[in-house]
C-alpha angles and dihedrals in degrees: 000000000000122000090245092053092049091049091050093049093046091047092050091047091050091052091050092048093047091052097042102039127048117244090248092079113109101203143009113184128209091267093053098256112150122208125187129169122213093250090056096059111111115212123198133191116282110267088226089065094241138049129050127351110255134218121186108220099177137355123359121280089206093061138057113281144044120327140176122202134173120219119202114200116196115215110288095017115127131165120238118242110293141141140213130225093235137040116277123202114210127194122184111232100178142349126021117303118202112209124194131187129212139036096281114087106230114152090185090065095055125118118232114232121187132200113312093023119132133207132181116216102203117220113273096008116128117235142155131201147163148125129307112181107358137039109267132197124197130181117222125197129185149116119285155267087063112169120173107240117197111243112255095042 
Protein backbone atom coordinates (compact mmCIF):
# COMPACT_ATOMS: atom_id res chain seq x y z
CA UNK A 1 0.00 0.00 0.00
CA UNK A 2 1.33 3.43 -0.84
CA UNK A 3 2.32 5.92 1.83
CA UNK A 4 -0.52 8.27 0.73
CA UNK A 5 -3.11 5.52 1.01
CA UNK A 6 -1.89 4.55 4.51
CA UNK A 7 -1.99 8.18 5.60
CA UNK A 8 -5.53 8.55 4.24
CA UNK A 9 -6.72 5.40 6.00
CA UNK A 10 -5.06 6.36 9.27
CA UNK A 11 -6.51 9.88 9.05
CA UNK A 12 -10.01 8.53 8.39
CA UNK A 13 -9.65 6.04 11.25
CA UNK A 14 -8.49 8.80 13.61
CA UNK A 15 -11.51 10.93 12.71
CA UNK A 16 -13.89 7.99 13.30
CA UNK A 17 -12.26 7.21 16.65
CA UNK A 18 -12.32 10.86 17.73
CA UNK A 19 -16.03 11.11 16.92
CA UNK A 20 -17.04 7.72 18.36
CA UNK A 21 -14.86 7.52 21.46
CA UNK A 22 -14.38 10.20 24.11
CA UNK A 23 -10.89 11.62 24.48
CA UNK A 24 -10.58 10.00 27.90
CA UNK A 25 -9.83 6.60 26.37
CA UNK A 26 -6.24 5.53 26.86
CA UNK A 27 -5.82 3.07 24.01
CA UNK A 28 -7.53 1.74 20.90
CA UNK A 29 -5.63 -1.07 19.26
CA UNK A 30 -5.55 -2.03 15.59
CA UNK A 31 -8.40 -4.54 16.14
CA UNK A 32 -10.68 -1.92 17.77
CA UNK A 33 -10.29 -3.02 21.39
CA UNK A 34 -10.65 -0.10 23.79
CA UNK A 35 -8.95 -0.02 27.17
CA UNK A 36 -9.54 2.63 29.81
CA UNK A 37 -8.43 2.68 33.42
CA UNK A 38 -10.53 4.34 36.14
CA UNK A 39 -8.04 7.20 36.59
CA UNK A 40 -8.33 8.01 32.87
CA UNK A 41 -12.08 8.64 32.89
CA UNK A 42 -12.85 12.31 32.30
CA UNK A 43 -15.99 13.60 34.03
CA UNK A 44 -17.71 16.81 33.01
CA UNK A 45 -20.44 18.88 34.59
CA UNK A 46 -23.95 17.57 34.17
CA UNK A 47 -25.56 19.12 31.06
CA UNK A 48 -28.70 19.74 33.15
CA UNK A 49 -26.69 22.17 35.28
CA UNK A 50 -27.15 20.19 38.50
CA UNK A 51 -26.80 16.61 39.64
CA UNK A 52 -23.89 14.23 39.16
CA UNK A 53 -20.83 14.78 36.99
CA UNK A 54 -21.06 12.68 33.81
CA UNK A 55 -18.52 10.72 31.75
CA UNK A 56 -19.52 9.15 28.43
CA UNK A 57 -17.83 5.76 28.20
CA UNK A 58 -19.31 4.56 24.88
CA UNK A 59 -21.87 5.79 22.37
CA UNK A 60 -23.81 9.00 22.85
CA UNK A 61 -26.86 9.14 25.13
CA UNK A 62 -28.21 12.05 23.06
CA UNK A 63 -28.36 9.99 19.84
CA UNK A 64 -29.98 6.77 18.64
CA UNK A 65 -28.16 3.65 19.77
CA UNK A 66 -26.46 1.99 22.71
CA UNK A 67 -24.58 4.10 25.25
CA UNK A 68 -22.71 3.72 28.53
CA UNK A 69 -22.18 6.62 30.90
CA UNK A 70 -20.77 6.94 34.39
CA UNK A 71 -22.37 9.33 36.86
CA UNK A 72 -20.31 10.57 39.82
CA UNK A 73 -22.37 11.92 42.70
CA UNK A 74 -20.53 14.03 45.25
CA UNK A 75 -21.75 13.61 48.86
CA UNK A 76 -25.14 15.24 49.31
CA UNK A 77 -25.91 15.42 45.57
CA UNK A 78 -29.23 13.89 44.55
CA UNK A 79 -31.25 14.18 41.37
CA UNK A 80 -34.81 15.46 41.50
CA UNK A 81 -37.62 13.14 40.35
CA UNK A 82 -37.37 12.49 36.62
CA UNK A 83 -37.80 9.72 34.06
CA UNK A 84 -36.35 8.56 30.75
CA UNK A 85 -38.12 7.38 27.58
CA UNK A 86 -36.21 4.05 27.54
CA UNK A 87 -35.07 1.50 30.11
CA UNK A 88 -31.80 2.30 31.89
CA UNK A 89 -29.64 -0.31 33.56
CA UNK A 90 -27.64 0.99 36.52
CA UNK A 91 -24.72 -0.74 38.29
CA UNK A 92 -23.07 0.75 41.36
CA UNK A 93 -19.30 0.98 40.87
CA UNK A 94 -18.29 2.61 44.17
CA UNK A 95 -19.77 4.30 47.21
CA UNK A 96 -23.36 3.98 48.40
CA UNK A 97 -26.08 4.94 45.92
CA UNK A 98 -29.48 5.87 47.30
CA UNK A 99 -32.31 5.09 44.86
CA UNK A 100 -35.84 6.42 45.18
CA UNK A 101 -38.96 5.62 43.19
CA UNK A 102 -41.87 7.88 42.36
CA UNK A 103 -42.53 11.51 41.50
CA UNK A 104 -42.31 12.80 45.09
CA UNK A 105 -38.77 13.69 46.20
CA UNK A 106 -38.24 11.96 49.54
CA UNK A 107 -34.59 11.09 50.31
CA UNK A 108 -35.70 9.27 53.48
CA UNK A 109 -37.56 6.70 51.36
CA UNK A 110 -34.55 5.74 49.24
CA UNK A 111 -32.96 2.28 49.11
CA UNK A 112 -29.19 2.03 49.71
CA UNK A 113 -27.30 0.11 47.02
CA UNK A 114 -23.59 -0.69 47.43
CA UNK A 115 -20.88 -1.64 44.92
CA UNK A 116 -21.98 -4.39 42.54
CA UNK A 117 -25.69 -3.67 43.04
CA UNK A 118 -27.95 -3.35 40.00
CA UNK A 119 -31.20 -1.48 39.40
CA UNK A 120 -33.44 -1.23 36.34
CA UNK A 121 -35.10 2.13 35.75
CA UNK A 122 -38.10 1.16 33.59
CA UNK A 123 -39.00 3.49 30.73
CA UNK A 124 -41.32 6.29 31.80
CA UNK A 125 -41.12 5.54 35.54
CA UNK A 126 -40.22 8.52 37.78
CA UNK A 127 -37.24 8.09 40.08
CA UNK A 128 -34.56 10.08 41.92
CA UNK A 129 -31.19 9.05 43.29
CA UNK A 130 -27.82 10.14 44.53
CA UNK A 131 -25.24 10.09 47.31
CA UNK A 132 -25.69 10.96 50.95
CA UNK A 133 -22.42 10.63 52.88
CA UNK A 134 -19.79 9.39 50.38
CA UNK A 135 -18.92 10.02 46.73
CA UNK A 136 -20.68 7.45 44.57
CA UNK A 137 -20.12 6.31 40.99
CA UNK A 138 -22.71 4.40 38.96
CA UNK A 139 -22.56 3.06 35.43
CA UNK A 140 -25.68 3.50 33.31
CA UNK A 141 -26.43 1.60 30.09
CA UNK A 142 -29.30 2.04 27.70
CA UNK A 143 -30.49 2.96 24.24
CA UNK A 144 -30.52 6.60 23.23
CA UNK A 145 -31.70 9.16 22.92
CA UNK A 146 -32.06 9.25 26.70
CA UNK A 147 -33.07 12.67 27.96
CA UNK A 148 -33.93 13.18 31.62
CA UNK A 149 -37.51 14.46 31.77
CA UNK A 150 -38.63 16.10 35.03
CA UNK A 151 -41.45 14.16 36.67
CA UNK A 152 -44.78 15.89 36.24
CA UNK A 153 -44.18 16.82 32.61
